[in-house]
NUTILO-270093 format. One record per residue (C-alpha): residue number from 1; residue in one letter; chain; x, y, z. Coordinates in nm, 2 decimals. Example, Ala and Ser with C-alpha at 12.3 -4.5 7.8 and 13.67 -1.06 7.14 Angstrom:
BEGIN
[site 1; 'A'; 'A'; [1.23; -0.45; 0.78]]
[site 2; 'S'; 'A'; [1.37; -0.11; 0.71]]
***
This chain:
BEGIN
[site 1; 'M'; 'A'; [8.38; 11.27; 11.14]]
[site 2; 'W'; 'A'; [8.62; 11.21; 11.43]]
[site 3; 'L'; 'A'; [8.89; 10.95; 11.39]]
[site 4; 'T'; 'A'; [9.23; 10.87; 11.54]]
[site 5; 'W'; 'A'; [9.51; 11.02; 11.34]]
[site 6; 'R'; 'A'; [9.63; 10.68; 11.22]]
[site 7; 'V'; 'A'; [9.29; 10.59; 11.07]]
[site 8; 'A'; 'A'; [9.24; 10.94; 10.93]]
[site 9; 'T'; 'A'; [9.58; 10.95; 10.77]]
[site 10; 'E'; 'A'; [9.54; 10.61; 10.62]]
[site 11; 'R'; 'A'; [9.22; 10.72; 10.45]]
[site 12; 'A'; 'A'; [9.36; 11.06; 10.35]]
[site 13; 'L'; 'A'; [9.68; 10.93; 10.19]]
[site 14; 'Y'; 'A'; [9.59; 10.58; 10.06]]
[site 15; 'G'; 'A'; [9.21; 10.54; 10.07]]
[site 16; 'E'; 'A'; [8.98; 10.59; 9.77]]
[site 17; 'K'; 'A'; [9.09; 10.91; 9.60]]
[site 18; 'G'; 'A'; [9.37; 10.94; 9.86]]
[site 19; 'F'; 'A'; [9.65; 11.19; 9.81]]
[site 20; 'Y'; 'A'; [9.91; 10.94; 9.71]]
[site 21; 'L'; 'A'; [9.68; 10.76; 9.46]]
[site 22; 'R'; 'A'; [9.62; 11.10; 9.28]]
[site 23; 'E'; 'A'; [9.94; 11.30; 9.32]]
[site 24; 'R'; 'A'; [10.30; 11.26; 9.23]]
[site 25; 'P'; 'A'; [10.54; 11.34; 9.52]]
[site 26; 'S'; 'A'; [10.77; 11.56; 9.30]]
[site 27; 'G'; 'A'; [10.49; 11.81; 9.27]]
[site 28; 'H'; 'A'; [10.47; 11.88; 9.64]]
[site 29; 'F'; 'A'; [10.81; 11.83; 9.81]]
[site 30; 'R'; 'A'; [11.18; 11.80; 9.72]]
[site 31; 'T'; 'A'; [11.36; 11.48; 9.79]]
[site 32; 'S'; 'A'; [11.72; 11.36; 9.76]]
[site 33; 'V'; 'A'; [11.62; 11.18; 9.44]]
[site 34; 'S'; 'A'; [11.48; 11.49; 9.28]]
[site 35; 'A'; 'A'; [11.76; 11.71; 9.41]]
[site 36; 'S'; 'A'; [12.04; 11.54; 9.22]]
[site 37; 'A'; 'A'; [12.13; 11.23; 9.02]]
[site 38; 'A'; 'A'; [12.43; 11.21; 9.25]]
[site 39; 'F'; 'A'; [12.20; 11.05; 9.50]]
[site 40; 'A'; 'A'; [12.13; 10.76; 9.26]]
[site 41; 'G'; 'A'; [12.50; 10.74; 9.19]]
[site 42; 'A'; 'A'; [12.56; 10.69; 9.56]]
[site 43; 'V'; 'A'; [12.29; 10.42; 9.58]]
[site 44; 'L'; 'A'; [12.45; 10.25; 9.28]]
[site 45; 'R'; 'A'; [12.79; 10.24; 9.47]]
[site 46; 'L'; 'A'; [12.61; 10.11; 9.78]]
[site 47; 'L'; 'A'; [12.45; 9.84; 9.56]]
[site 48; 'A'; 'A'; [12.78; 9.75; 9.41]]
[site 49; 'G'; 'A'; [12.93; 9.71; 9.76]]
[site 50; 'V'; 'A'; [12.65; 9.48; 9.87]]
[site 51; 'D'; 'A'; [12.69; 9.28; 9.55]]
[site 52; 'A'; 'A'; [13.06; 9.22; 9.62]]
[site 53; 'E'; 'A'; [12.98; 9.13; 9.98]]
[site 54; 'L'; 'A'; [12.73; 8.87; 9.87]]
[site 55; 'G'; 'A'; [12.96; 8.72; 9.60]]
[site 56; 'E'; 'A'; [12.78; 8.86; 9.30]]
[site 57; 'P'; 'A'; [12.45; 8.66; 9.32]]
[site 58; 'D'; 'A'; [12.24; 8.62; 9.01]]
[site 59; 'P'; 'A'; [11.99; 8.77; 9.02]]
[site 60; 'L'; 'A'; [12.08; 9.06; 9.25]]
[site 61; 'D'; 'A'; [11.77; 9.24; 9.39]]
[site 62; 'L'; 'A'; [11.73; 9.62; 9.41]]
[site 63; 'V'; 'A'; [11.40; 9.70; 9.58]]
[site 64; 'D'; 'A'; [11.28; 10.06; 9.61]]
[site 65; 'I'; 'A'; [11.01; 10.09; 9.87]]
[site 66; 'G'; 'A'; [10.78; 10.39; 9.84]]
[site 67; 'A'; 'A'; [10.92; 10.44; 9.49]]
[site 68; 'G'; 'A'; [10.70; 10.74; 9.39]]
[site 69; 'E'; 'A'; [10.76; 10.79; 9.02]]
[site 70; 'G'; 'A'; [11.04; 10.53; 9.00]]
[site 71; 'T'; 'A'; [11.31; 10.79; 8.94]]
[site 72; 'L'; 'A'; [11.57; 10.64; 9.17]]
[site 73; 'V'; 'A'; [11.56; 10.28; 9.03]]
[site 74; 'T'; 'A'; [11.54; 10.42; 8.67]]
[site 75; 'Q'; 'A'; [11.86; 10.62; 8.72]]
[site 76; 'V'; 'A'; [12.04; 10.34; 8.89]]
[site 77; 'L'; 'A'; [11.95; 10.10; 8.61]]
[site 78; 'E'; 'A'; [12.05; 10.34; 8.34]]
[site 79; 'T'; 'A'; [12.40; 10.41; 8.49]]
[site 80; 'A'; 'A'; [12.49; 10.06; 8.61]]
[site 81; 'E'; 'A'; [12.77; 9.89; 8.43]]
[site 82; 'P'; 'A'; [12.65; 9.63; 8.18]]
[site 83; 'R'; 'A'; [12.78; 9.33; 8.38]]
[site 84; 'L'; 'A'; [12.59; 9.45; 8.69]]
[site 85; 'R'; 'A'; [12.28; 9.56; 8.50]]
[site 86; 'E'; 'A'; [12.24; 9.21; 8.34]]
[site 87; 'R'; 'A'; [12.20; 9.05; 8.69]]
[site 88; 'L'; 'A'; [11.98; 9.32; 8.84]]
[site 89; 'R'; 'A'; [11.62; 9.23; 8.93]]
[site 90; 'V'; 'A'; [11.46; 9.57; 9.00]]
[site 91; 'T'; 'A'; [11.13; 9.61; 9.19]]
[site 92; 'A'; 'A'; [10.96; 9.94; 9.26]]
[site 93; 'V'; 'A'; [10.71; 9.91; 9.55]]
[site 94; 'D'; 'A'; [10.43; 10.18; 9.56]]
[site 95; 'L'; 'A'; [10.05; 10.20; 9.61]]
[site 96; 'S'; 'A'; [10.01; 10.45; 9.32]]
[site 97; 'P'; 'A'; [9.96; 10.34; 8.96]]
[site 98; 'R'; 'A'; [10.26; 10.23; 8.75]]
[site 99; 'P'; 'A'; [10.41; 10.54; 8.58]]
[site 100; 'R'; 'A'; [10.37; 10.52; 8.20]]
[site 101; 'A'; 'A'; [10.73; 10.61; 8.12]]
[site 102; 'L'; 'A'; [10.88; 10.35; 8.36]]
[site 103; 'P'; 'A'; [11.12; 10.11; 8.18]]
[site 104; 'E'; 'A'; [10.96; 9.77; 8.12]]
[site 105; 'R'; 'A'; [11.26; 9.61; 8.29]]
[site 106; 'I'; 'A'; [11.14; 9.75; 8.63]]
[site 107; 'S'; 'A'; [10.87; 9.55; 8.81]]
[site 108; 'W'; 'A'; [10.60; 9.76; 8.97]]
[site 109; 'S'; 'A'; [10.43; 9.62; 9.28]]
[site 110; 'R'; 'A'; [10.20; 9.72; 9.56]]
[site 111; 'S'; 'A'; [10.36; 9.48; 9.80]]
[site 112; 'L'; 'A'; [10.71; 9.37; 9.90]]
[site 113; 'P'; 'A'; [10.88; 9.07; 9.73]]
[site 114; 'A'; 'A'; [10.87; 8.75; 9.94]]
[site 115; 'E'; 'A'; [11.25; 8.73; 9.94]]
[site 116; 'I'; 'A'; [11.52; 8.98; 9.87]]
[site 117; 'T'; 'A'; [11.88; 8.90; 9.79]]
[site 118; 'G'; 'A'; [12.06; 9.24; 9.75]]
[site 119; 'L'; 'A'; [11.96; 9.59; 9.85]]
[site 120; 'A'; 'A'; [11.62; 9.72; 9.98]]
[site 121; 'I'; 'A'; [11.61; 10.10; 10.01]]
[site 122; 'A'; 'A'; [11.33; 10.30; 10.16]]
[site 123; 'N'; 'A'; [11.38; 10.67; 10.10]]
[site 124; 'E'; 'A'; [11.12; 10.88; 10.28]]
[site 125; 'W'; 'A'; [10.88; 10.59; 10.31]]
[site 126; 'L'; 'A'; [10.85; 10.54; 10.68]]
[site 127; 'D'; 'A'; [10.75; 10.90; 10.75]]
[site 128; 'N'; 'A'; [10.43; 10.83; 10.55]]
[site 129; 'V'; 'A'; [10.33; 10.52; 10.74]]
[site 130; 'P'; 'A'; [10.03; 10.64; 10.94]]
[site 131; 'L'; 'A'; [10.05; 10.65; 11.32]]
[site 132; 'D'; 'A'; [9.85; 10.76; 11.62]]
[site 133; 'V'; 'A'; [9.91; 11.09; 11.80]]
[site 134; 'V'; 'A'; [9.89; 11.10; 12.18]]
[site 135; 'E'; 'A'; [9.89; 11.38; 12.43]]
[site 136; 'Q'; 'A'; [9.98; 11.37; 12.80]]
[site 137; 'T'; 'A'; [9.69; 11.48; 13.02]]
[site 138; 'S'; 'A'; [9.64; 11.49; 13.40]]
[site 139; 'E'; 'A'; [9.49; 11.14; 13.37]]
[site 140; 'G'; 'A'; [9.78; 11.00; 13.16]]
[site 141; 'P'; 'A'; [9.84; 10.98; 12.79]]
[site 142; 'R'; 'A'; [9.53; 10.99; 12.57]]
[site 143; 'L'; 'A'; [9.48; 10.94; 12.20]]
[site 144; 'V'; 'A'; [9.42; 11.25; 11.99]]
[site 145; 'M'; 'A'; [9.11; 11.25; 11.77]]
[site 146; 'V'; 'A'; [9.09; 11.46; 11.46]]
[site 147; 'D'; 'A'; [8.80; 11.60; 11.25]]
[site 148; 'V'; 'A'; [8.88; 11.48; 10.90]]
[site 149; 'R'; 'A'; [8.72; 11.79; 10.74]]
[site 150; 'T'; 'A'; [8.88; 12.07; 10.95]]
[site 151; 'G'; 'A'; [9.18; 11.92; 11.13]]
[site 152; 'E'; 'A'; [9.03; 12.02; 11.47]]
[site 153; 'E'; 'A'; [9.14; 11.79; 11.75]]
[site 154; 'R'; 'A'; [9.00; 11.67; 12.08]]
[site 155; 'A'; 'A'; [9.10; 11.41; 12.34]]
[site 156; 'G'; 'A'; [9.01; 11.05; 12.29]]
[site 157; 'G'; 'A'; [9.04; 10.74; 12.50]]
[site 158; 'P'; 'A'; [9.34; 10.57; 12.67]]
[site 159; 'L'; 'A'; [9.61; 10.38; 12.48]]
[site 160; 'R'; 'A'; [9.61; 10.01; 12.41]]
[site 161; 'P'; 'A'; [9.87; 9.82; 12.62]]
[site 162; 'A'; 'A'; [10.11; 9.76; 12.33]]
[site 163; 'D'; 'A'; [10.11; 10.14; 12.24]]
[site 164; 'R'; 'A'; [10.15; 10.24; 12.60]]
[site 165; 'S'; 'A'; [10.45; 10.01; 12.63]]
[site 166; 'W'; 'A'; [10.60; 10.16; 12.31]]
[site 167; 'L'; 'A'; [10.55; 10.51; 12.45]]
[site 168; 'E'; 'A'; [10.71; 10.43; 12.78]]
[site 169; 'Q'; 'A'; [11.02; 10.28; 12.61]]
[site 170; 'W'; 'A'; [11.07; 10.51; 12.31]]
[site 171; 'W'; 'A'; [10.89; 10.84; 12.37]]
[site 172; 'P'; 'A'; [10.82; 10.90; 12.74]]
[site 173; 'L'; 'A'; [10.59; 11.20; 12.81]]
[site 174; 'C'; 'A'; [10.67; 11.39; 13.13]]
[site 175; 'R'; 'A'; [10.45; 11.70; 13.13]]
[site 176; 'V'; 'A'; [10.09; 11.77; 13.06]]
[site 177; 'G'; 'A'; [10.03; 11.90; 12.71]]
[site 178; 'S'; 'A'; [10.33; 11.72; 12.56]]
[site 179; 'R'; 'A'; [10.26; 11.50; 12.26]]
[site 180; 'A'; 'A'; [10.41; 11.20; 12.09]]
[site 181; 'E'; 'A'; [10.36; 10.99; 11.78]]
[site 182; 'I'; 'A'; [10.33; 10.62; 11.84]]
[site 183; 'G'; 'A'; [10.59; 10.47; 11.60]]
[site 184; 'R'; 'A'; [10.49; 10.10; 11.64]]
[site 185; 'P'; 'A'; [10.33; 10.08; 11.29]]
[site 186; 'R'; 'A'; [10.66; 10.20; 11.15]]
[site 187; 'D'; 'A'; [10.86; 9.94; 11.35]]
[site 188; 'E'; 'A'; [10.63; 9.67; 11.21]]
[site 189; 'A'; 'A'; [10.66; 9.80; 10.86]]
[site 190; 'W'; 'A'; [11.04; 9.81; 10.88]]
[site 191; 'A'; 'A'; [11.06; 9.46; 11.03]]
[site 192; 'S'; 'A'; [10.85; 9.33; 10.74]]
[site 193; 'V'; 'A'; [11.14; 9.45; 10.51]]
[site 194; 'V'; 'A'; [11.42; 9.31; 10.72]]
[site 195; 'V'; 'A'; [11.26; 8.97; 10.76]]
[site 196; 'R'; 'A'; [11.24; 8.94; 10.38]]
[site 197; 'L'; 'A'; [11.62; 8.97; 10.34]]
[site 198; 'T'; 'A'; [11.76; 8.63; 10.26]]
[site 199; 'R'; 'A'; [12.10; 8.79; 10.22]]
[site 200; 'G'; 'A'; [12.17; 9.16; 10.18]]
[site 201; 'R'; 'A'; [12.10; 9.50; 10.33]]
[site 202; 'A'; 'A'; [11.80; 9.72; 10.40]]
[site 203; 'V'; 'A'; [11.84; 10.10; 10.43]]
[site 204; 'A'; 'A'; [11.58; 10.35; 10.56]]
[site 205; 'I'; 'A'; [11.63; 10.72; 10.50]]
[site 206; 'D'; 'A'; [11.41; 10.97; 10.66]]
[site 207; 'Y'; 'A'; [11.36; 11.27; 10.89]]
[site 208; 'A'; 'A'; [11.44; 11.13; 11.23]]
[site 209; 'H'; 'A'; [11.49; 11.20; 11.60]]
[site 210; 'P'; 'A'; [11.66; 11.00; 11.88]]
[site 211; 'V'; 'A'; [11.49; 10.88; 12.20]]
[site 212; 'D'; 'A'; [11.69; 11.14; 12.41]]
[site 213; 'N'; 'A'; [11.58; 11.43; 12.20]]
[site 214; 'R'; 'A'; [11.22; 11.38; 12.09]]
[site 215; 'P'; 'A'; [11.03; 11.70; 12.00]]
[site 216; 'L'; 'A'; [10.81; 11.82; 12.29]]
[site 217; 'H'; 'A'; [10.50; 11.86; 12.07]]
[site 218; 'G'; 'A'; [10.56; 11.60; 11.80]]
[site 219; 'T'; 'A'; [10.63; 11.66; 11.43]]
[site 220; 'L'; 'A'; [10.30; 11.60; 11.25]]
[site 221; 'T'; 'A'; [10.31; 11.82; 10.93]]
[site 222; 'G'; 'A'; [10.12; 11.87; 10.61]]
[site 223; 'Y'; 'A'; [10.28; 11.95; 10.27]]
[site 224; 'R'; 'A'; [10.11; 12.09; 9.96]]
[site 225; 'D'; 'A'; [10.27; 12.24; 9.64]]
[site 226; 'G'; 'A'; [10.61; 12.26; 9.81]]
[site 227; 'A'; 'A'; [10.48; 12.45; 10.12]]
[site 228; 'V'; 'A'; [10.42; 12.35; 10.48]]
[site 229; 'V'; 'A'; [10.04; 12.35; 10.55]]
[site 230; 'A'; 'A'; [9.82; 12.25; 10.84]]
[site 231; 'P'; 'A'; [9.79; 11.87; 10.85]]
[site 232; 'V'; 'A'; [9.42; 11.83; 10.76]]
[site 233; 'P'; 'A'; [9.34; 11.47; 10.68]]
[site 234; 'D'; 'A'; [9.09; 11.54; 10.40]]
[site 235; 'G'; 'A'; [9.31; 11.40; 10.11]]
[site 236; 'T'; 'A'; [9.42; 11.74; 9.98]]
[site 237; 'C'; 'A'; [9.78; 11.73; 10.13]]
[site 238; 'D'; 'A'; [10.06; 11.50; 10.23]]
[site 239; 'I'; 'A'; [10.07; 11.42; 10.60]]
[site 240; 'T'; 'A'; [10.40; 11.32; 10.75]]
[site 241; 'A'; 'A'; [10.58; 11.28; 11.08]]
[site 242; 'H'; 'A'; [10.95; 11.23; 11.16]]
[site 243; 'V'; 'A'; [11.06; 10.87; 11.23]]
[site 244; 'A'; 'A'; [11.20; 10.71; 11.55]]
[site 245; 'L'; 'A'; [11.47; 10.53; 11.36]]
[site 246; 'D'; 'A'; [11.62; 10.39; 11.68]]
[site 247; 'A'; 'A'; [11.30; 10.21; 11.75]]
[site 248; 'C'; 'A'; [11.29; 10.08; 11.39]]
[site 249; 'A'; 'A'; [11.64; 9.96; 11.44]]
[site 250; 'E'; 'A'; [11.54; 9.75; 11.74]]
[site 251; 'A'; 'A'; [11.25; 9.61; 11.55]]
[site 252; 'G'; 'A'; [11.49; 9.52; 11.27]]
[site 253; 'R'; 'A'; [11.72; 9.34; 11.52]]
[site 254; 'R'; 'A'; [11.42; 9.13; 11.64]]
[site 255; 'A'; 'A'; [11.34; 9.05; 11.28]]
[site 256; 'G'; 'A'; [11.69; 8.90; 11.23]]
[site 257; 'A'; 'A'; [11.93; 9.18; 11.15]]
[site 258; 'I'; 'A'; [12.28; 9.10; 11.24]]
[site 259; 'S'; 'A'; [12.44; 9.43; 11.17]]
[site 260; 'T'; 'A'; [12.30; 9.78; 11.24]]
[site 261; 'T'; 'A'; [12.43; 10.13; 11.16]]
[site 262; 'L'; 'A'; [12.26; 10.46; 11.25]]
[site 263; 'S'; 'A'; [12.41; 10.77; 11.09]]
[site 264; 'T'; 'A'; [12.31; 11.09; 10.91]]
[site 265; 'Q'; 'A'; [12.28; 11.13; 10.53]]
[site 266; 'R'; 'A'; [12.58; 11.35; 10.53]]
[site 267; 'E'; 'A'; [12.80; 11.08; 10.69]]
[site 268; 'A'; 'A'; [12.66; 10.80; 10.47]]
[site 269; 'L'; 'A'; [12.69; 10.99; 10.14]]
[site 270; 'R'; 'A'; [13.04; 11.11; 10.21]]
[site 271; 'E'; 'A'; [13.14; 10.75; 10.26]]
[site 272; 'L'; 'A'; [12.99; 10.68; 9.92]]
[site 273; 'G'; 'A'; [13.19; 10.95; 9.75]]
[site 274; 'V'; 'A'; [12.95; 11.25; 9.76]]
[site 275; 'T'; 'A'; [13.17; 11.53; 9.88]]
[site 276; 'G'; 'A'; [13.03; 11.86; 9.74]]
[site 277; 'L'; 'A'; [13.38; 11.97; 9.67]]
[site 278; 'R'; 'A'; [13.42; 12.25; 9.42]]
[site 279; 'P'; 'A'; [13.64; 12.18; 9.11]]
[site 280; 'P'; 'A'; [13.98; 12.36; 9.10]]
[site 281; 'L'; 'A'; [13.96; 12.71; 8.96]]
[site 282; 'E'; 'A'; [14.24; 12.62; 8.72]]
[site 283; 'Q'; 'A'; [14.00; 12.39; 8.53]]
[site 284; 'A'; 'A'; [13.79; 12.69; 8.43]]
[site 285; 'R'; 'A'; [14.08; 12.81; 8.21]]
[site 286; 'H'; 'A'; [14.15; 12.50; 8.01]]
[site 287; 'D'; 'A'; [13.80; 12.33; 8.03]]
[site 288; 'P'; 'A'; [13.54; 12.60; 8.09]]
[site 289; 'R'; 'A'; [13.24; 12.38; 8.00]]
[site 290; 'G'; 'A'; [13.36; 12.09; 8.22]]
[site 291; 'Y'; 'A'; [13.42; 12.34; 8.50]]
[site 292; 'V'; 'A'; [13.06; 12.47; 8.49]]
[site 293; 'R'; 'A'; [12.93; 12.11; 8.49]]
[site 294; 'A'; 'A'; [13.15; 12.02; 8.78]]
[site 295; 'L'; 'A'; [13.05; 12.33; 8.97]]
[site 296; 'A'; 'A'; [12.68; 12.25; 8.92]]
[site 297; 'R'; 'A'; [12.74; 11.89; 9.04]]
[site 298; 'A'; 'A'; [12.92; 12.02; 9.35]]
[site 299; 'S'; 'A'; [12.63; 12.25; 9.43]]
[site 300; 'E'; 'A'; [12.38; 11.96; 9.40]]
[site 301; 'E'; 'A'; [12.60; 11.74; 9.62]]
[site 302; 'G'; 'A'; [12.63; 12.02; 9.87]]
[site 303; 'E'; 'A'; [12.25; 12.02; 9.90]]
[site 304; 'L'; 'A'; [12.24; 11.64; 9.96]]
[site 305; 'I'; 'A'; [12.49; 11.66; 10.25]]
[site 306; 'D'; 'A'; [12.38; 12.00; 10.40]]
[site 307; 'T'; 'A'; [12.31; 11.92; 10.77]]
[site 308; 'S'; 'A'; [12.04; 12.19; 10.79]]
[site 309; 'G'; 'A'; [11.85; 12.01; 10.51]]
[site 310; 'L'; 'A'; [11.87; 11.68; 10.33]]
[site 311; 'G'; 'A'; [12.21; 11.60; 10.49]]
[site 312; 'G'; 'A'; [12.05; 11.59; 10.83]]
[site 313; 'F'; 'A'; [11.82; 11.30; 10.74]]
[site 314; 'G'; 'A'; [11.88; 10.98; 10.94]]
[site 315; 'W'; 'A'; [12.01; 10.67; 10.77]]
[site 316; 'L'; 'A'; [11.94; 10.32; 10.92]]
[site 317; 'S'; 'A'; [12.13; 10.04; 10.76]]
[site 318; 'Q'; 'A'; [12.07; 9.68; 10.86]]
[site 319; 'S'; 'A'; [12.21; 9.35; 10.72]]
[site 320; 'R'; 'A'; [12.09; 9.00; 10.73]]
***
């Protein structure tokens, strides 16, 4: 069966017996949440800052979009100081079934709350929002069709006007054979988050690329059991593509964002106290166990801010 990549990916990931309805992400790829509890600690500090900016509202929302196994919000809830924890209204948003071990205090939903006062965080969510792939031909850009059983591709028809307009603005193709991924569905998904902010901040964290440095042949990739595989949309692997966060930022502005910051994870986490600094060697002499724990934490933090890995992720932060 030949389908556009957007339709094929939607079915493969979220359709009946889709990959994300059967599998847990931690079994297939490493994220900042699974790499270290220091990531949840940074999110907690970010949440505390938003809380102070808003004048300590009651309740204070924490919404985790694309929550996976609910690990991030569980860790934040467990480590929050009692006064903050009492006011927290925690919602995990994901299409997969509610994890059995998830604390009852955390609401599990397939859809976003109607209103959010606090912090909404989307860690590696937008890269799994399905999109179309296009290739430049001698006759202009054409949709790429894919065989859902084999991953074989062939040229399809021309783009719809809205997609062509997006392509011209955000990912112009200048040579035959070059490819792009139409990020308009991600823009719309992100705008649907920002527009729900009554007061607060929304943060998207993902693999990203800027308009002046888009990959020549796109970024569509498959993952299975921790390894990169061919992106065959048959439901047996994760299918992902990097995010045009700059385009999402513009969509967020149109949805009402009044403040926008684009940075890397390294920059954002360092501002939140994640430094990766090794403990002083002197500590090993008078507190050897503490030194080993601090050394392990420094190693974990180092992974979170390593620019060749997780630290190179893009961070989009918008307030409303």
